[in-house]
VOPAGU-2260 file (C-alpha; in pm, 1 decimal, decimal comma):
REM VOPAGU-2260
SITE   aa  ch    i         X         Y         Z
SITE  MET   A    0       8,1   -1320,9    2921,9
SITE  THR   A    1     -65,2   -1201,6    2567,3
SITE  ASN   A    2    -113,3   -1495,8    2339,9
SITE  ILE   A    3      74,2   -1435,5    2013,7
SITE  LEU   A    4      41,8   -1705,9    1748,8
SITE  ALA   A    5     257,7   -1736,1    1435,7
SITE  ILE   A    6      93,1   -1904,3    1141,9
SITE  ILE   A    7     311,8   -2012,5     853,3
SITE  PRO   A    8      99,5   -2093,1     545,0
SITE  ALA   A    9     282,4   -2358,0     340,1
SITE  ARG   A   10      68,2   -2526,4      79,8
SITE  SER   A   11     227,8   -2791,6    -144,3
SITE  GLY   A   12     303,3   -2728,6    -504,3
SITE  SER   A   13     440,4   -2424,7    -683,3
SITE  LYS   A   14     445,2   -2335,4   -1051,5
SITE  SER   A   15     731,2   -2082,2   -1049,4
SITE  VAL   A   16     982,1   -2286,3    -839,9
SITE  LYS   A   17     874,5   -2650,3    -786,1
SITE  ASP   A   18     801,1   -2731,9    -421,5
SITE  LYS   A   19     976,5   -2410,9    -326,6
SITE  ASN   A   20     842,1   -2412,6      30,5
SITE  ILE   A   21    1044,8   -2728,4     116,5
SITE  ARG   A   22    1323,6   -2701,5    -142,6
SITE  PRO   A   23    1666,3   -2708,8      26,4
SITE  ILE   A   24    1828,6   -2366,8      47,4
SITE  ASN   A   25    2181,4   -2355,1     188,8
SITE  GLY   A   26    2125,5   -2694,3     357,8
SITE  LYS   A   27    1775,1   -2660,2     499,0
SITE  PRO   A   28    1420,6   -2671,8     358,8
SITE  MET   A   29    1304,7   -2312,8     297,0
SITE  LEU   A   30    1011,6   -2363,6     532,1
SITE  ALA   A   31    1253,4   -2427,0     819,7
SITE  TYR   A   32    1382,7   -2070,1     815,5
SITE  SER   A   33    1040,8   -1915,4     888,2
SITE  ILE   A   34     984,1   -2168,8    1166,3
SITE  GLU   A   35    1318,8   -2076,7    1317,1
SITE  HIS   A   36    1238,5   -1705,9    1290,2
SITE  ALA   A   37     912,4   -1754,9    1481,9
SITE  LEU   A   38    1071,5   -1983,1    1744,8
SITE  ASN   A   39    1350,1   -1733,4    1807,3
SITE  SER   A   40    1111,4   -1441,9    1850,7
SITE  ASN   A   41    1090,2   -1300,9    2206,0
SITE  LYS   A   42     719,5   -1226,4    2157,4
SITE  ILE   A   43     571,4   -1522,4    1975,6
SITE  ASN   A   44     463,4   -1809,5    2206,6
SITE  ARG   A   45     311,6   -2060,1    1963,3
SITE  VAL   A   46     409,4   -2158,8    1608,3
SITE  ILE   A   47     177,3   -2341,6    1368,6
SITE  VAL   A   48     225,1   -2444,6    1009,6
SITE  SER   A   49     -89,7   -2465,8     791,9
SITE  THR   A   50     -31,9   -2708,1     511,2
SITE  ASP   A   51    -222,5   -2954,7     294,2
SITE  SER   A   52      74,0   -3199,5     269,8
SITE  GLU   A   53     175,7   -3479,6     499,0
SITE  GLU   A   54     532,3   -3436,5     371,0
SITE  TYR   A   55     537,5   -3068,3     454,4
SITE  ALA   A   56     373,5   -3144,0     794,8
SITE  ASN   A   57     647,2   -3393,1     886,6
SITE  LEU   A   58     920,6   -3146,0     789,4
SITE  ALA   A   59     749,7   -2868,4     987,7
SITE  SER   A   60     727,4   -3087,7    1293,2
SITE  LYS   A   61    1098,4   -3186,8    1258,0
SITE  TYR   A   62    1195,2   -2818,4    1279,4
SITE  GLY   A   63     980,2   -2743,2    1581,8
SITE  ALA   A   64     646,4   -2621,5    1457,5
SITE  GLU   A   65     304,5   -2760,5    1550,0
SITE  VAL   A   66      89,4   -2905,0    1272,3
SITE  PRO   A   67    -245,6   -2972,0    1447,6
SITE  PHE   A   68    -438,2   -3021,0    1123,0
SITE  LEU   A   69    -407,3   -3059,4     749,3
SITE  ARG   A   70    -554,5   -2777,3     549,2
SITE  PRO   A   71    -849,3   -2875,3     329,1
SITE  ALA   A   72    -783,4   -2897,3     -45,1
SITE  GLU   A   73   -1053,8   -2639,0    -125,8
SITE  ILE   A   74    -846,2   -2360,2      42,6
SITE  SER   A   75    -507,8   -2479,7     -79,5
SITE  GLY   A   76    -517,2   -2382,3    -445,1
SITE  ASP   A   77    -334,0   -2120,6    -645,7
SITE  LEU   A   78    -621,4   -1873,0    -596,1
SITE  SER   A   79    -690,4   -1943,2    -227,2
SITE  LEU   A   80    -691,3   -1634,0     -12,9
SITE  ASP   A   81    -498,4   -1571,6     310,6
SITE  ILE   A   82    -821,1   -1490,8     491,7
SITE  GLU   A   83    -958,0   -1836,8     413,3
SITE  VAL   A   84    -642,5   -2004,0     546,7
SITE  PHE   A   85    -633,4   -1800,3     868,5
SITE  GLN   A   86   -1007,2   -1825,2     935,5
SITE  HIS   A   87    -980,6   -2205,5     905,9
SITE  ALA   A   88    -675,3   -2226,4    1141,5
SITE  LEU   A   89    -835,2   -2001,3    1404,3
SITE  ALA   A   90   -1172,2   -2174,4    1386,0
SITE  TYR   A   91   -1006,5   -2514,8    1433,2
SITE  LEU   A   92    -799,6   -2403,1    1731,0
SITE  LYS   A   93   -1099,7   -2243,9    1896,2
SITE  LYS   A   94   -1322,4   -2547,5    1848,1
SITE  GLU   A   95   -1068,7   -2819,2    1929,0
SITE  GLU   A   96    -859,4   -2651,9    2194,9
SITE  ALA   A   97   -1059,0   -2349,7    2310,0
SITE  TYR   A   98    -751,4   -2150,4    2213,2
SITE  VAL   A   99    -795,5   -1795,2    2086,7
SITE  PRO   A  100    -474,8   -1587,1    2041,8
SITE  ASP   A  101    -474,9   -1211,8    2087,5
SITE  ILE   A  102    -238,0   -1144,5    1799,8
SITE  VAL   A  103    -160,6   -1342,3    1485,5
SITE  VAL   A  104     168,1   -1309,0    1300,3
SITE  GLN   A  105     183,9   -1425,7     937,5
SITE  LEU   A  106     529,9   -1542,0     826,5
SITE  ARG   A  107     525,4   -1662,4     469,6
SITE  PRO   A  108     768,3   -1949,4     404,7
SITE  THR   A  109     894,6   -1780,0      86,0
SITE  TYR   A  110    1100,1   -1544,8     307,5
SITE  PRO   A  111    1407,6   -1745,6     431,1
SITE  ILE   A  112    1579,3   -1419,8     530,4
SITE  ARG   A  113    1432,5   -1198,0     800,4
SITE  ASN   A  114    1552,7    -986,6    1090,1
SITE  ILE   A  115    1389,8   -1140,0    1399,8
SITE  GLN   A  116    1400,7    -797,8    1570,0
SITE  ASP   A  117    1165,3    -676,3    1303,5
SITE  ILE   A  118     907,0    -934,0    1408,2
SITE  ASP   A  119     928,0    -833,5    1774,4
SITE  GLN   A  120     920,5    -458,0    1698,5
SITE  MET   A  121     611,9    -496,5    1480,5
SITE  ILE   A  122     439,3    -684,9    1759,9
SITE  ASP   A  123     535,1    -412,0    2002,1
SITE  LEU   A  124     377,2    -151,8    1772,8
SITE  ILE   A  125      35,3    -320,5    1775,1
SITE  LEU   A  126      49,2    -389,3    2147,0
SITE  ALA   A  127     122,6     -24,8    2214,5
SITE  ASP   A  128    -183,0     111,2    2033,2
SITE  ASP   A  129    -528,8     -45,1    2076,5
SITE  GLU   A  130    -658,7     138,1    1775,2
SITE  ILE   A  131    -423,2     -33,6    1528,5
SITE  ASP   A  132    -580,4    -328,5    1343,5
SITE  SER   A  133    -258,9    -455,5    1186,6
SITE  VAL   A  134     103,8    -378,1    1107,3
SITE  ARG   A  135     250,4    -458,0     766,5
SITE  CYS   A  136     602,0    -464,2     631,6
SITE  ILE   A  137     659,7    -209,2     358,9
SITE  ALA   A  138     953,7    -106,9     142,7
SITE  ALA   A  139    1019,7     202,3     -66,6
SITE  ALA   A  140     900,3     146,7    -422,5
SITE  LYS   A  141    1165,9     189,8    -691,9
SITE  GLU   A  142     913,9     269,2    -960,7
SITE  ILE   A  143     715,0     589,3    -937,7
SITE  ALA   A  144     344,0     511,9    -909,8
SITE  TYR   A  145     255,5     873,2   -1000,4
SITE  LYS   A  146     406,2     814,3   -1343,9
SITE  MET   A  147     206,6     491,7   -1402,2
SITE  TRP   A  148     -95,2     454,7   -1625,9
SITE  ARG   A  149    -389,9     230,8   -1695,8
SITE  LYS   A  150    -433,8     143,9   -2064,7
SITE  ASN   A  151    -795,7     163,9   -2175,7
SITE  ASP   A  152    -960,6     -51,2   -2441,1
SITE  ASP   A  153    -919,5     226,9   -2696,2
SITE  ASP   A  154    -548,5     265,8   -2614,7
SITE  THR   A  155    -598,1     591,1   -2428,3
SITE  LEU   A  156    -426,2     630,0   -2094,2
SITE  THR   A  157    -563,2     707,3   -1744,8
SITE  PRO   A  158    -316,4     797,7   -1468,1
SITE  LEU   A  159    -301,4     543,4   -1187,5
SITE  LEU   A  160    -294,8     815,1    -916,0
SITE  THR   A  161    -490,5    1136,3    -945,2
SITE  ASP   A  162    -462,2    1301,8    -606,6
SITE  ILE   A  163    -199,2    1541,0    -747,9
SITE  GLU   A  164    -297,2    1715,2   -1069,0
SITE  GLU   A  165     -72,2    1614,8   -1361,1
SITE  ALA   A  166     176,0    1452,1   -1124,7
SITE  TYR   A  167     306,8    1251,5   -1424,1
SITE  ASN   A  168     445,2    1582,3   -1561,0
SITE  MET   A  169     625,1    1673,7   -1240,7
SITE  PRO   A  170     990,7    1601,5   -1151,3
SITE  ARG   A  171    1016,4    1283,9    -954,3
SITE  GLN   A  172    1196,0    1469,4    -670,3
SITE  GLN   A  173     876,2    1665,2    -599,5
SITE  LEU   A  174     649,6    1361,3    -577,2
SITE  PRO   A  175     558,2    1183,3    -250,9
SITE  LYS   A  176     749,8     871,5    -154,9
SITE  ILE   A  177     554,1     557,3    -234,2
SITE  PHE   A  178     574,4     223,3     -51,5
SITE  TYR   A  179     465,7    -128,2    -143,7
SITE  GLN   A  180     377,9    -416,8      89,2
SITE  ASN   A  181     647,5    -675,4      60,1
SITE  ALA   A  182     469,4    -963,8     244,1
SITE  CYS   A  183     763,7   -1039,4     476,1
SITE  ILE   A  184     573,5   -1001,1     808,8
SITE  ASP   A  185     215,1    -924,7     887,5
SITE  VAL   A  186      89,2    -874,0    1242,4
SITE  ILE   A  187    -292,9    -878,4    1287,2
SITE  ARG   A  188    -535,0    -876,0    1571,3
SITE  THR   A  189    -727,5   -1199,9    1583,3
SITE  SER   A  190   -1058,6   -1014,4    1607,7
SITE  VAL   A  191    -985,4    -839,5    1274,3
SITE  ILE   A  192    -971,8   -1181,3    1104,5
SITE  THR   A  193   -1264,0   -1345,7    1285,9
SITE  GLU   A  194   -1500,5   -1052,4    1327,9
SITE  LYS   A  195   -1412,1    -803,4    1056,0
SITE  LYS   A  196   -1326,9   -1083,2     817,4
SITE  SER   A  197   -1010,6    -902,6     697,5
SITE  MET   A  198    -638,3    -967,2     696,1
SITE  SER   A  199    -567,4    -598,4     759,4
SITE  GLY   A  200    -860,5    -408,3     907,2
SITE  GLN   A  201    -891,8     -32,0     852,6
SITE  LYS   A  202    -608,9     115,6    1052,5
SITE  ILE   A  203    -290,0     -29,0     923,4
SITE  LYS   A  204      49,6      78,2    1042,8
SITE  GLY   A  205     355,1      48,4     816,5
SITE  TYR   A  206     687,0     -90,7     923,7
SITE  GLU   A  207     963,0     -12,8     678,2
SITE  ILE   A  208    1237,8    -263,5     603,4
SITE  GLU   A  209    1514,2    -251,3     343,4
SITE  HIS   A  210    1564,1    -618,3     253,5
SITE  ASN   A  211    1329,6    -803,2      21,5
SITE  PHE   A  212    1401,3   -1174,5     -23,0
SITE  ASP   A  213    1057,4   -1300,1    -125,6
SITE  ILE   A  214    1117,5   -1599,8    -352,0
SITE  ASP   A  215     895,7   -1647,4    -652,4
SITE  THR   A  216    1144,6   -1721,6    -927,5
SITE  GLU   A  217    1455,9   -1935,5    -979,4
SITE  ASP   A  218    1679,5   -1621,5    -991,2
SITE  GLU   A  219    1532,5   -1503,1    -654,5
SITE  PHE   A  220    1598,5   -1845,2    -507,6
SITE  LEU   A  221    1966,4   -1836,4    -611,3
SITE  LYS   A  222    2011,8   -1482,3    -488,6
SITE  ALA   A  223    1873,9   -1568,7    -143,9
SITE  GLU   A  224    2089,5   -1876,1    -122,2
SITE  GLN   A  225    2402,3   -1683,3    -203,2
SITE  TYR   A  226    2317,7   -1424,5      62,6
SITE  LEU   A  227    2266,9   -1694,5     324,4
SITE  ARG   A  228    2612,6   -1833,7     237,1
SITE  LEU   A  229    2769,7   -1491,8     264,8
SITE  MET   A  230    2620,1   -1434,1     606,6
SITE  GLU   A  231    2682,6   -1771,6     761,7
SITE  GLY   A  232    3047,7   -1670,9     819,5
SITE  ASN   A  233    3373,5   -1861,2     769,4
SITE  ASN   A  234    3429,4   -1704,0     425,7
SITE  ARG   A  235    3738,1   -1508,2     320,3
SITE  PHE   A  236    3670,0   -1181,6     142,3
SITE  VAL   A  237    3934,4    -979,9     -33,9
SITE  PHE   A  238    3836,3    -617,8    -108,7
SITE  ASP   A  239    4009,1    -354,7    -312,5
SITE  ILE   A  240    4016,1      -8,5    -160,1
SITE  ASP   A  241    4003,8     251,6    -430,3
SITE  GLY   A  242    3691,3     230,4    -637,3
SITE  VAL   A  243    3530,0      -0,9    -383,9
SITE  ILE   A  244    3578,1     114,1     -23,7
SITE  ALA   A  245    3698,3     462,3    -129,9
SITE  GLU   A  246    3581,4     672,6    -419,8
SITE  PHE   A  247    3845,0     652,5    -692,1
SITE  ARG   A  248    4080,3     950,4    -734,6
SITE  GLU   A  249    4218,1    1014,6   -1082,9
SITE  ASP   A  250    4512,1    1211,9    -938,0
SITE  LEU   A  251    4609,0     914,5    -713,3
SITE  ASP   A  252    4647,4    1150,5    -416,9
SITE  TYR   A  253    4490,6     914,1    -164,8
SITE  ARG   A  254    4516,0    1164,8     123,9
SITE  PHE   A  255    4192,3    1317,9      -6,6
SITE  ALA   A  256    4006,6     993,9     -74,3
SITE  THR   A  257    3643,9     985,1      45,9
SITE  PRO   A  258    3468,0     681,1     183,7
SITE  ASN   A  259    3201,7     471,4       6,0
SITE  LYS   A  260    2972,0     446,1     307,9
SITE  LYS   A  261    2735,3     196,4     150,2
SITE  MET   A  262    3015,4     -55,3      82,8
SITE  ILE   A  263    3167,5       1,7     426,5
SITE  ASN   A  264    2833,7     -83,4     581,9
SITE  ILE   A  265    2821,5    -407,7     378,5
SITE  ILE   A  266    3174,4    -508,1     470,9
SITE  ASN   A  267    3105,3    -442,2     841,0
SITE  GLN   A  268    2799,3    -669,6     821,7
SITE  LEU   A  269    3008,1    -943,5     662,4
SITE  TYR   A  270    3276,3    -895,7     935,5
SITE  ASP   A  271    3010,9    -914,7    1213,9
SITE  ALA   A  272    2875,3   -1239,8    1056,8
SITE  GLY   A  273    3211,2   -1405,1    1116,9
SITE  ASN   A  274    3379,3   -1367,8     777,0
SITE  LYS   A  275    3746,1   -1275,2     741,2
SITE  ILE   A  276    3800,0    -940,6     567,9
SITE  ILE   A  277    4125,4    -872,8     381,9
SITE  LEU   A  278    4201,3    -541,9     215,2
SITE  PHE   A  279    4442,4    -569,3     -79,9
SITE  THR   A  280    4539,8    -245,6    -248,8
SITE  ALA   A  281    4752,8    -118,4    -539,4
SITE  ARG   A  282    4816,5     211,4    -364,8
SITE  GLY   A  283    5180,5     303,0    -431,3
SITE  TYR   A  284    5216,9      77,9    -735,0
SITE  VAL   A  285    5216,5     374,2    -972,5
SITE  THR   A  286    5317,2     663,0    -737,9
SITE  LYS   A  287    5596,8     466,8    -570,3
SITE  GLN   A  288    5494,5     624,8    -241,7
SITE  ASP   A  289    5423,5     446,1      88,9
SITE  TRP   A  290    5053,1     490,9     165,5
SITE  ARG   A  291    5032,3     252,6     462,2
SITE  GLU   A  292    4997,2     504,4     736,2
SITE  VAL   A  293    4748,6     720,0     547,9
SITE  THR   A  294    4543,5     416,0     447,0
SITE  ALA   A  295    4539,7     258,6     791,6
SITE  LYS   A  296    4420,2     584,6     945,9
SITE  GLN   A  297    4150,1     624,4     684,9
SITE  MET   A  298    4017,3     275,7     757,2
SITE  VAL   A  299    3995,0     365,7    1130,9
SITE  ASP   A  300    3839,8     706,9    1065,1
SITE  TRP   A  301    3584,5     554,0     829,3
SITE  GLY   A  302    3485,8     287,0    1081,2
SITE  LEU   A  303    3574,8      -7,7     857,7
SITE  LYS   A  304    3614,8    -347,5    1023,9
SITE  TYR   A  305    3878,1    -572,4     874,7
SITE  HIS   A  306    4146,1    -833,3     965,3
SITE  GLU   A  307    4440,6    -763,5     730,3
SITE  LEU   A  308    4564,4    -475,1     515,0
SITE  LEU   A  309    4790,2    -585,4     232,6
SITE  PHE   A  310    4987,8    -374,4     -19,5
SITE  GLY   A  311    5136,9    -485,1    -346,7
SITE  LYS   A  312    4837,5    -558,9    -567,2
SITE  PRO   A  313    4927,7    -473,2    -927,6
SITE  ASN   A  314    4747,5    -184,6   -1087,4
SITE  ALA   A  315    4531,2    -306,4   -1375,0
SITE  ASP   A  316    4241,2    -205,4   -1594,0
SITE  TYR   A  317    4059,9    -535,7   -1534,8
SITE  TYR   A  318    4079,3    -809,1   -1272,6
SITE  VAL   A  319    3950,4   -1154,4   -1356,5
SITE  ASP   A  320    3870,4   -1413,9   -1087,5
SITE  ASP   A  321    3658,1   -1729,5   -1088,8
SITE  LYS   A  322    3512,6   -1644,1    -743,6
SITE  MET   A  323    3453,2   -1273,9    -800,3
SITE  ILE   A  324    3140,7   -1100,8    -670,7
SITE  HIS   A  325    3070,0    -768,3    -835,2
SITE  MET   A  326    3000,2    -462,3    -631,4
SITE  LYS   A  327    2652,6    -440,9    -786,9
SITE  ASP   A  328    2576,1    -791,2    -660,3
SITE  LEU   A  329    2669,6    -698,9    -302,7
SITE  TYR   A  330    2456,0    -384,8    -322,8
SITE  SER   A  331    2157,8    -591,8    -440,8
SITE  PHE   A  332    2193,3    -819,0    -132,6
SITE  PHE   A  333    2205,6    -543,3     122,1
SITE  TYR   A  334    2016,5    -249,7     -35,6
């Protein structure tokens, strides 16, 4: 059997969000989510929390993780490195238990939202190729690194990337896609940490994910909490059709409406999570035509999952509601 150990580093204290690692988020300490992710993995067979706090240790144990030691204060500060934390944990386990895992998975407690399948698929990647030292989660960068600069002491500029001559003068569409490491999941061979003294090694494979819920600010905390509430089910969502599910048509000829595929994907995820989806449309309010058959067929053809389709919503320039979520907010949760 391949020994795969998850280590969740959860030191006490935080300057950005106080005690964020154990702060309740949607009814549970944030640390509990990463423990549950590890325990629900089909590949991980041991879960340890490395913390310097008795309070954190007790919470971690309550949610099913092992806490075989308390991390020394000298490697629990703001500037402590991951490599120090992992070397300490692995050295302790080898000395006290003669336990040496083959693979180590780092799950930072600041990520309460993960797809457990991503963990298992990243582990499969490293198990399938002996030459890979580690696998890291990455996401497409929104900012263009080829158009970034270093500012020198004399206020002159030096381009950050120089592998393409004058890339900063090129159209963005012609520039290579750039990714950043988002710290959601790291999978590393134990030997890379203990022998190469590195958290990555030389041959690093990237695993791309879309979501990024790393919490470092109060706003990020609130956003993650709202997403968790949306996805726990038992909510009722009412969606307009035109301008939300379908692209708006100025001529009101809804036969030729086209789907908003991004929003349809979001609604289907909300449906699958156990939420009730109601469509409420003003189609026919102005034209005085019956658009039920056309609309129902479009929803089927577009693959939209829903529970009810209602007509009779008044046509208006603005809708005001005390529980409203803007389309931009939904996009930010899912894309």
